Structure formats: C-alpha cells, structure tokens
N, C-alpha and C positions, 0 to 999 in steps of 0.2 A: 257645625256638622262635620268638621274636618276629622275629629277624633273617631267618628263612627266609620268613616272610610278606612282609616288606618286599622281599626279593629277588624273590619270585614276582610281587608287584605291579609291581615295576620292570621285570621282563622282559616282562610282559604289556603294559604301557604302551608299551614300546619297540617291541614287535611291531606294535601298532596304529598307532603313529606311522609306522613304516616302511612299513606297508601303505598308509596315507593318502598318504604322499609319492609312492609308486609309482603309485597310482591317479590322484593329482592330476597327476603328470607326463604320463601318457598321455591324460588328459582335456583338457588345455589345448591349444588349437590353436597350432601353432608360429608363425603369423603374428601372433598377438595382441600380442606385445611390440613389433611394428614396424608401427603403423598407417600407412596411406597418408597422405602429406602433403596438406594442403588445397591444392587446385588449382582452376583455372577450371571451374566447373560449367556445362556447356552447357545444361542444363535451366533453370537460373536465368537464364542469358543469354537464352534464348528467351522466358522469361516476361517479362523486362524489356522486350525488344523489342516484345512483343505488347501490353504495358500502357501504353506511351507514347502519349498520346492527342492528336490534332491539335486537337480541339475544346477540350480543357482548355488547351492552349497558346494558342489564340485568346482564350479568356476571360482568361487571365493577361495577355495583351498589352493587352486592352481596359482592364483595371484599372490596369496599370502606366503606360499612356500617357494616362489620363483627364485629367490636369492637367499643366501644365508643372512640371518638377522640376529646376531648375538646382541645382547643388551647394549644400548647406547651407540651402536654402529649406525652409519648413515642409512642403511636399509631399515633398521629399527625405527629411526625417526621418520623415514618415508611412510612407514605403516601407521605412525601416529597421525600423519596428515591424511592418509586414506580413511582412517576411522572418523576423523573430524569431518571430512568431506561427506562421507556417507550419512553421518548423524546430523549434518546441517543441510541435507538435501531438501529442497522446497517441496518435493512430492512424497518423499518417504522418510524424511528425517524426524528428529525428536524435538522436544521443546527447546532444549539447549544442549550444547556440547562444549567441553573445555578440556584443555590439557594442563596439567600441573607438574612442576619439576621438583626433584629432590637431588641434592648433591650427595652422592653415596660412594662408598669405598668398594671398588671392584678389583678383581685380580685377573691378569692376562699373561699369557706366555710372551716372551720377548721375540719379536720378529727378527732381530739382529742375531740373537743367540738362542737357537731352538733347543728345547729340552732333548737330552740324549741319554740312551741306555746302551752301554757297551759291555762286552766281555773282554777283560784285559788279561793278557798272558803274563807269565812270570817275569818277563823282561820289560813289561809296560806297554807292549804293542797291542793294538786293538785287533782282536781276532774275530769279533762278531759285533754287529750293530743291529739293534731293534729298529723297526721302521719309524720314521719321523711322522709320516702321514699315512692315511689309509689308501688302499689301491684305488685308482680312478677307473672304476668298472663301468660307469654309465656317462662319463664326461661331467659329472656334477661334484666329484670329490676332490678336484684338483685346482679349483679357482683360488685367486688371491684372498678372497673373503672367507674361505673355509678355515676356521681357527684350528690350529694344531691340537691334537689330543693333549690334555693336561688336567691336572688336579687343581681346581681353582682354590686359591688362598694357601696352597702349599708353599713353604718358604724356599728361597733359593739355597743352593748348596751343591757340592760335588763329592759326596761320600763314596767310598769304595770298600768292599768287603766280600767275604764269602757269602754265597747264596744259601738261604734256608727256605723251606716251604712251610708256611704257617696257616694253611687252610683258609679260613675266612677272616683271620685276624682278630678273633675275639680274645678276651682275657684268658678264657679257658684254653684256647688253642695255644697261646704262648706258654701257659703253664704246662701243657702237655709236652711241648718241646723241651722245657727244662726238666721235666720228669724223665725224658728220654736221655738226659745227660748232655744236651746240646747247650753250649755256651753261646748266648745270643748277643752279647756285647760286641758292637762293631759290625754285625752282619747286615746283609740286605735281605729283607723278608719279602718273598713272593706270596701274595694272597689273592684270593678270588672274591668277586663280588657276591653279596648276599650275607645272611647271618647277622651282621651288625652294620651300622651305618658307615658310609665312606670315611668320614672323619675319625670315627672310633677306631678304625684299623690302625691309623697312624698314632693316635693317642695310646692305644694298648701297646703298640710296638715300642714307643718311646719309653714306657714304664720299664721295659726290659732292656733298655740301652741299645736297641736296634738302631742302625745308622740311617736307614731309608726303607721305604716301602714301595713295592711294585704291585699293581692291581690289574687283574685281567678277568674276562668273562669266560667261564668254562662252558664248553658246548653242552655238558650235562645239565647245566642250570638254565640254559636259554634256547638251545637248539635241539632238544630231545636227543642229544648225543651225536647229531650229525655235524660234520666239520669239513668235508671236502668241498672244493669250489663248485663241483657239479651239483651238489646238494643244497647250496646256499645262494643267497642273493647274488646276481639277478635271476637265478633259476628257481628260487623259492623265497619264502618270507624269512628264512633263517639267516642269521648273522654270518657274513663271510669271514674268512680267517684273519683278515687285516683289520676288521672292525674294532674300534676302541670306544668304550663308554666314557664320555666326558662327565663332569659334574662338579658341584661345589663340595668342598671338604670342610666348610665352616660348620661348626657344631650347632650354632643357634640360628634364629632367623631374624630378619631385619638388618638395617645398616649396621655394620660392626662398630662404627664410631659413635653412634647415638642411640644406645639401648634405652628404650622407653621414652625417647624423645624423637619427634619428626626431624628428618635431615634437611632442615631449612636454615637459612643464614643465621637466625637468632639463637639457634640451639647450641648448647655446650657440646664439644666434641672431645672424646678421649684422646690422650696421647697414644701413638701406636704401641709404645712400650707397655701400655696398660690394657690393651685389647686382649680379651680371652676368646677361646673357641677356634683359633686357627690350628691347623696341624703343626705339631712341634718339630717334625723332621721332614726332609724332602720326600715327596711322594709323586709317583708318575704312573698313569695307566698305560697298558700295552695291549696289543691284540693277542688272541689265543694262538695265532701262528708263531709269534715270538715266544709266548709262554711255553709252547710245546718244545721249542728248541732248548729252552733253559731247563724246564722241569724234567724232560725226558733224559737229560744228561746229568741229573743230580745224583749224588752219591748218598750214602748213609742208610739209616734204618728205613724199612718199608713203612709208608704212612698208614695209619689206621684205615680200615675199610670205608668208614664214613667220610674220609678225606679224599678218596679216589675220585677221579673224574673221567672225562671222555676225550683225552688227548691222545689216546692210542698207545699208552705205555703205563707201567706201574709207577705211581708217584712215590718218591722217596723224600726224606726230610732234610738231607744235607747234614752238615754244611759242606759246601764245595762240590766239585764235579767228579764224575766217575773217572778212574784212571784210564779206561779204554774207550772213553766217549769221544765226542766231537771236539772237546776243549781239553787242554792240558789240566791235569788233576788239581793243580794249585792255582788255577785261574780265578780271578775275582770279577765281581760285577761293579761297574762304575755307574752311578746315577747322577747326572748333571741337570739340575733344575734351575731355570733362570726366570721364573715368574716374577712379576712386579705388581705392586699395588698402585692403583690410580684412582683419584677422585674424578667421578664422571657425573654428568647431569642425566638423570633417568626420568622418563615421563610416564605418568598415569593419564589415561583418557577416560572421562566420565560423560555419559549421555543420559539425559534425564527426561522422563515423561512425568509432568506434575499431576498429582492426584486431584480429582474434582471435588471430593468430599473431605478426605483426610490427607491433605498434601504433606503433613508432618509425620506420616508413617511411611517407612521406606521398605520396599522389597528390592534387595540387591542381587544382581546377577553378574558374575564376573569370570574372567579368565586372564591369564597372563599372555603377553604378546611376544616376548623374547624367546629365542631358541638357541641351541648350541651351534647348529648348522642350518639346514633348510627347515627342519622342524615341521614336517608335514603332519605327522601324528601329534607330536608334542612340541608346541601347543596348538598348531594352526588348525587342527581338526576341530578343536573347541571354538576357536575364533571364527571359523567358517560358519559354524552353527549360530553363534552369537550374532553375526552380521545378518544372516538370513532372518532370524527371529526379530531383530530390531527393525529390519526392512518391512516386514509384514505388519508389525504393530505400528510403526511409523506411518505407513500408508493409510491405515484406518484412522490414525490420529489426524493426519493432514486433511483427509476427506471430511472430517467432522463426524465420522460414524461412531467413534468410541473415544472415551477417555477413562482411565482406570479410577476406581474409588480412591486408592492409595497411590503414592508416587512409586515409579519404577526407576531404578538406577542401573544402567549398564556400565560395566567397568572393564577397562583393558589395563592390566597391571604391568608395570615395567620391572625388569631385573629379577623376575621370580627365580630363574635358574641359579642365581647366586645366593639364594636363601630367602625367598618370599619377600623380597625387599619392598617392592612397590605397594603391595597390600598392607604390609606391616607399617610402613610409614604413614599410610592413609589412616589406619586405625589409631595410630599414636596421635596424629594431628587432630582427628575429629572424635576422640575417645568418648567424650561426654555426649555429644550429639548422637552418635551412632548407638551408644548404649540406651539412650532414652527413647529413640525413635525407630530403630530397625526391627522389622517384623521377622525377617529371615534372610539368610545368605545362601544363594544357589551357586555352586561352582561347577563349571563344565570346562575342564582342562583338556585332557585327552578325551575327546568325545567318543572315539572308536579305537579300542585296542584290537578288536576283531569283531566278527559279525554274528556271533551265536546268540547272545542274550544281553539284556539290560543288567547292569551292576550298579547298586546304589549304596553309598555310605552316608550315614547321617545320624542325627540324634533322634531319640524315640518320638518326640512330638511330630516330626515331619513324616512319619511312616504313613499315616492315614491319608494325607494329601497326595503322596506319591502313589499309593494303592488306588485311590479314586481316579487319578489321571490315567494310569496305565491300563485300567480295566476298560477304558473307552477308546484305546488306540490299537489299531491292528498291527501285529508284529510283522516285520518284513520277512520275505521268504515265502516258501510254499505253505499251503494250509490257510486256515482262517482263525488262527489263535490271536488273542489279544496279547499285547506286550506283557501284561500281568500273567496270563496263563503260560506263556512261553518262559518267562522269568522263573516261575515256581518250579519248572522242570529242572533247572540248573542250580538254583540257590534257594533252599527252603529250610524251615524250622517248624517245630510243633509248638504252637502257642496255646497255653491253657485257656485263653479267652477266645481266640479266633479259629483254632484248629491249625491246619497246615497253611502256612503263608510264606511268601518270599522273605528271605532273610536280608536284613540290612547290615552292612559292615560298619564298624566304628571308624571315627575320624582320627587319624594320627596327625602327622605334620608334613604330608607329602605334597600339598598344594596350598593355594591361597586361602582355603577355608580355615587354615590353622589359626591365624590371629583372631578371626571372628569368633570361633568357638572357644579357644583356650584363653584368650586375652580379654575378649569382650563379653563372652557368654551369650552369643547370639545363636539361636537354632539354625543349624547349617546342614547342607547336603552336598554330595558330589555325585554327578550322574555320568554314566559312560556305558557304551556297549563293549562287551568283552568276549573272550573265547570260551570254548567248552573245555573245562579243566580235566575232563576225563580223557581228552585227546592230546593234551600237551602238558609237559611239566614246566614250561617256560615261566619264569618268575615275572616277566613282563614281555611286551612285544620285542622280538629279537634285535631290531636295529635301534633300540632306545639310545638316544643321545649320541648317535653316530652320524657320519656323513651320508649314510645310506637311507636315512629317514626322509624320503623324497615324495613328491606328488605321485610319481609312477608306482612307487611302493604301495601307497594307499590304494590307488586306482586299480592296480593289478591283483594285489594279494589280500589286502585287509577288507575292502568294502567295494567291490565292483558294483557299479550302479548307484552307490551312495545311499542305499535304502536304510542302513543302520544309522548313518548321519541324520537322515530325515526323521527316523524314529526318536533319536535323542532330542532333536529340535522340537518335535511334537510333545514329547514328555516334558521338557523344560518349559515350553510355551504353555502347556496346560497347567503346570504347577504355578507358574508366574501369574496367570490369570486368576486362578483360584485363590492365591494369596493376596493379590492386589484388588480383586473385585468383590470377593465374598463379604456379605454383611457381617456374618460371624466368621472369625478367622478359623480356617480348617486345620488347627493344630490340636492334637489330642494328647493332653498331658497325662491321661490315665495310662497311656502306653509306656510311660516311665516306670509304672509300678512293676511291670514284668522284669525290667532290667534291675531295679532295686532288689526285688525278691531273689533273682538269680544270684546277685552279688552277695546277698545276705546268706543264702543257702550254702554258697561256696565257702564263706567264712565259717559258718557253723560246722560244716562237714570236714573241712580241711585244716581249719585253724582252731576250732573250738576246744579240743582237748589240750592243745599246747597253751592256749590262753588261760585255760582253767588252772593249769599247773603254776601259772604265774599270777593267779588271783585276779585275772582281768576278765570282766564280765561283758558279754555281748548284749545283755539285757536292754540297756539304753538304745542300742542300735536297732534291736527288734521293735521296740516301742516306737521309734522314730519312723521306721519303714511302715508300720501299721498305721500310724497317724497320717503319713503322706497318702497312703492308699485310700484311706477314708475321705480325706479332704478332696482328693482328685475325683473320687466317685461322686461326692456331693456336688462338686462344681459341674460335673457332667450332667447331673440331674437338673441343676439350675439352667444350664444351657438349653436342655431339651424343653423345659417349661417355657423359656423365653421364645424359643423357635416356634412353638405351637401357639403363641399368642401374638400380640401386637406391641412389641417392646419399644420403649423409648430409646432412640438412638444413643442417648447418653448412657443408658444402662448397658447397651451392647458395647459401647466404646470402653467403659470401665472393665467389663468382662474380658474383652479382647486384650486389654493391657495386662490383665492377669496372665493370660495365655502367653503373651509376648515376653513378659518379664520373668517368667518362671525360670528359664535357663540361667538368668543372671544370679539367682539365689544360690547356685552351686559354685559360685566363685569365692575363693579365699586366697588373696594374694600372698598370704604368709604361710600357706599350707606346705609349699614345696620350695623352701629357700634355696635349695641347690639347683633349681631349674630356672630358666628364663622364659617369661611370658606364660608359662603353664600355671593356671590358677583354678581350673575347673576340677573339682574334687572327684568327679566321676570319670573323667576322660584324660587325665594326666598320664604320662608314660608309666607303664607298669613293668618293673624289672623282676618282681617276685613271680613265682611260678603259679600262685593261686589266683584264679580269675575272679577276684573280688574287688572291692574298692581299692584303687591303685595305691593310695597312701598307706592303707592298712597292709596290703600285700607286700609292698616294698619294705615297710618297717619291720614286719615279722621276718622277712627274709634276712634282714641285717641282724636282727636280735636273736635269731634261733640258736646260735652257738655262743651267746654271751651269758654272763652270770645273772641270776635273779637280782632284780633291783638295779640293774645297770641303766645307763642313760638310754641305751637302745630300747629297753623295755618301756622306759618312760615315754619314748617317742611313739611306741605302739599305742599307749594309752592316749597320747595327744592326738594321734591320727583318728582314733575312734571318736574322740570328742569333736574333732573338726567335721567329720561326716555327720554326726548326730546333729550338730548345730546347723549344718547346711540343710539337712532334711527337715528340721524344725522350722527353719526359715522358709523353705519351700512350701511346707504345709500352711504356714501363716499367710503366705502370698496367695494361696488358693482359696482361703476363706473369704466370705463376703467383705467387700472393701470397708464397710462401716464397722466391721467386727475387729477391734484391735486385740 
C-alpha cells in the first residue's frame, strides 16, 4: 500500500502547485514586467532650478579670483585641490573626482629681465619708456604674482627701428602700407587688437620683413571711445589707460610639442626647431596710454579713415616721428622681449556622476581654470557656476534622490589661455572613447560678459534643447519674461520652419569647445550672458585679460546681485538634465537642414555663375542637401511614432546613437591639410567672403584669379566632392540602422 500513499501525496502537491500558479498569475499586475523607462523627471528639474543659488555663486567667484592663478602657478594648483575637495565632499560631492597631469610647453616673461619698449634718441639715449606693469588702481594690480603683460610664445630679441602704424596687422593692412610707398623692412609695427588673431599680426608683419610688433587696445574698439581715468575703471567698467591685454600668440591649439598626441611621458615630442605656429618676430602688448604717446607723435601720411581710432589725435602711418613732436624726428623704437619657454605640469580635474541606465554615454560640461591674472570674468565666472551646479546635483546624488540616466562628466581644464591645452590633450588621449560615447559637450567659460541677455553658440542639433530649457526659466531683472523671450529681443533670426527664433552663433576656436567640435565631431555649445550690442561697440568686456578683471569689477559693474550668473547656471543645469535624463535624446538633427540650405543658397547665388564658367556643377551638392533633408525628416517621423508608443529601450538606444553620431559624419581629416585639428567640413575656418561651406568658399577665393584648369580650380572640385560625401554619409547615418 506504500505506493498508494506516494501517489496520493504527489497528486495533492500537484494540486496545490497548480492552485498557486493560477492565483499567482491573476495576482501579478500585467505591467510589472515592463517598468517605465527612466526619463526626465520634471520634479527633479524644478528642484535643481530652485536650489541654484546666486549668493553661493558669488562666494565661489570671490574665492576663485582672490589671487592671480596663471596656468601651473601655485595658486592654480591650489584651485585643483579646491575642486577635488568639493567633488569629493561626502554630502555634496560626485561619484568620483580625479586630477590628471600633462607635461606641456608654456611661455613666460623673464622675471630677471622684464620686457621693455623704449623710444631711443639719435645718440642712443632712452627718451621714453612704456609702462612695464599696469597702474595699481585697486591694490590688486601690483602683487608679485601678477604676471607682466606679454605676448605668450613670442620669441626673445631686441630689434630697433622706425615706427609705423599698421592698423590691425592684417595682410591687407601691410599691403596698404606698401602701396603708400612705405618701406617696411626693419621697422617696428604698431597694431591694434581685432580684425585678425593675435599671432596672425606677427606672422603678417614678418612676411614684410618687419622687425617687431607692438599691439594695443584702442578705446574705439573696447571703451566706446572713452579714455580718460575719470571715465574708466575703477569709475566704470571701461579699460583704464594702462590696461594691457595679455594672450597667447600661438597659432594652433594644444601642446606645441605633441600635436595629435597627448602630452604624456610615452608620447613623441618635436624638437623645438621643428615646432610651427609661434610668432616669428618679437611681439609685445602695451596699454593705450603708451600707444597714444607713440601714435600721436607719428609722422607720415594720414591713415585711412577706417584706420582712425579714439586716442585723441589723427593717426598717421609713419615711418618715424614728427619733427616738432615730443621725440626727435629720427628717434627709433626698441622692443626688448625676454620670454622663455618652459616645460610645466598642467592639471585637468574631472568629476563624474555615473549614469544609472546608460553609464557609457557621457554628457560633458567643462570650463578652464587658469587665468592671466585674477580672472574673475575669464574664466572664474564660469567655474563659479560650474561649482554651484555640481553642488546641487551632488547633493541630490548623495541623498539618493536622483541619479542620471547617462553619465555626467564635469571638467576643469588646465592651461587654456596658452592655447586650449588641457582640453585638447584630453581629447587626444581619449579620442576613441569620447567619439564613441559622448552625447554632447557644454562649455561655460566666461559665464557673464554683461547682464543684458543670454548668448549661445552651438551646432544646430543643440538648438532645440536650449530653446526648451530657456522657455521655462525666468529672465533676471524686471518684468516676467523667460530667458527665451528676453533672448529673442536681442539676437533673433527668421526661420522658415519656426518663424522668429533666437539666433545661435557658430563655434570658432575661442574656448575649450574647439577640440570637441572640430577634432572629435561632438555636438557642442557655449553658454553666456552678454551685453546689449545696441548700447556698446565693445568687441569684448573691456578689462579682458588684464589685471583689472577682478571680483569687485564683476560685483560692481557686470552683474550686481549675480542674477545673470544664476540664469546661466539654470540654463546649463536644465540642458544637462535634459541631455542626461531624457529617454529620447533631445537633439534635433532636422535643424541642420536650415544651415545646409543656407550654405547651398549662398553657393548658388554668389558662386554659381563663376563655377559655371569653369564647368563645375553644383548639381551633386543640391542632390546631397535634398537627400539629407529627406532622411532627417523621416527620422523625425520615426521618433514621433516611437514616442507615441511603448518602444523597446534597445530601439530607442539605437535611434539615440544615430542622433549622437550625426556630427561625426561631417569630419574629414584630409579636407583641410593646411589646418591643424580642423576636420569638420561645415565649421572649419572660412577665409573666403561667401558664407557657404568653408572649404568651397576658401577654395573659390583662392582660385578666382587663376587660369581655367589650374590646380586651384581642381581644389574647388575636390572641396565640393568632400562636402557631397559628408552629406551622403550623414544621410546614410540617419536611415534605419538595418538599412545599409
């Protein structure tokens, strides 16, 4: 009978098991097996916006700009430790924070032999000397850590010659002097900032055998013509007469000794004799007070009207001084430069919040740390915002309230002022990883130039996320406008798709976004508050790169109350959260269609007839733009369909990768062999006058006066092919991933 007991027990167990399965089946909610994917949490977004504090940003700035912190100085390294301390804080820190070093070539003036500019009389006696330092107006311009004004990477030398005035130092300016019959060989050229890059002034001068270059800031370009001490800092935001703009005169970016390689011990380094991009002749910046004494005593032909400025006299071309002026007529100018090159260890600092779902997708947010002197505006206004934003997000992280879907990387770059060195070395060292995994790069360098309106530079796909963010944030100041509505009052354009919208500027190479967009092809943006251009002609805030860029300057003149700093923090914070948390990446590739169409129309209108004369057709370019537009629209429709359904996360991941990788398709490292790091065929430097694809514009400019069938015209055809292939590749990237 034992077997009957076993059978009975087995049947009973089976019955209970079956009952359990049935009850369990009906007890489990049907949706439990498909949890909603992590997406942007509007409550978290609102919390972050409310916790970003203007007073904390102000105190950050006070600490960051307390002392001069030129790259690799002891104070610069102190700030490295400050960042690490903040990002490792147990209550408001990030998941991890590390500093990394690169050994890079920097340029400094000699402390033992300061750079000097003299007027030397006929007998060799010094009859006038330019200031070696800026006037100590607030007690902050005279300390031992205030670096003397100099042109970084300018070579040493002590040339002497007759003075000429060369306007902005462009190639056209020097040709104009030759047209006026002025012999340039052996002269000293006085130039003013603007028009062309700093280093280009010395390069252009050297082509005409000029011996040395002096550079000054004209009050017409930065002070709205004002120049007296009572009208300038510390009585207003304008540059005082002794103010001198420092800067790097290196033509490229990155460490000069290791182009395309990170400056780490294992990397090959060039011999100094083989380094290119340094100014070929001694160069020295001076204040407009000294420039006035030189220029207003200059002899020769009256300078063209467009060359005149606001020094209170009629500008003449030289060479040499007036016979009845302050200096003997045959006096010369001596420029003694004693700069020296030094290998220094420069630090980047990275703080990381790991993503919960897609930790291998990075949203990067960065700014450089080094300054020329105190650097309250440039760059500490941006770092003050960065620290406050990382504090708020870090606090939510440590409380367990929030963790982003994708990883967020905060970066403090070293040695930017010498040529974007820290960020460039980082992109060189982690080239493949960053290209494969980076969603976008957000740069906030100077966060506040002034307090009138937001200013955004960026690639077209980031337009939509910035618009979405700024529509939800109140603009500082009176009234109840959003940042978006205030922005559109100052910078706007008419879009055939959206109507009147704020306009985004394009990205050049003025800050650390450059290696990310031009070298890696990563969608990038630069955020700042700026001034009302209808009220000032200043090319930049007046105390730029001088010893007068201090905390009190910001606190009193640029942003009292720090409301604009807070607005930038809120804008950057909203953009970061939208990019890191949204299930679908908020990058709109269709916005590239407007840019491509405008480039195409400019080519057709301004170059079409010329190209036709040389039997060069724009037909393939037209077809490529149309194909891109169609594929971008089709991708937008697929996104809308998925958003309205219940998509598989893998489907969304693949689609997001298409959005992320689009920018990479515009890279061609062989497109511009004469350039370094520039490989983006849409945003490379444009020297031609036609606002079209830069390679095509530049090639046509060079070919215009050459014979049919020349190599220059072949280059035009090559540049059209390069753009066509880039657009074809971009269109292919936007097609469904299974569609080869």
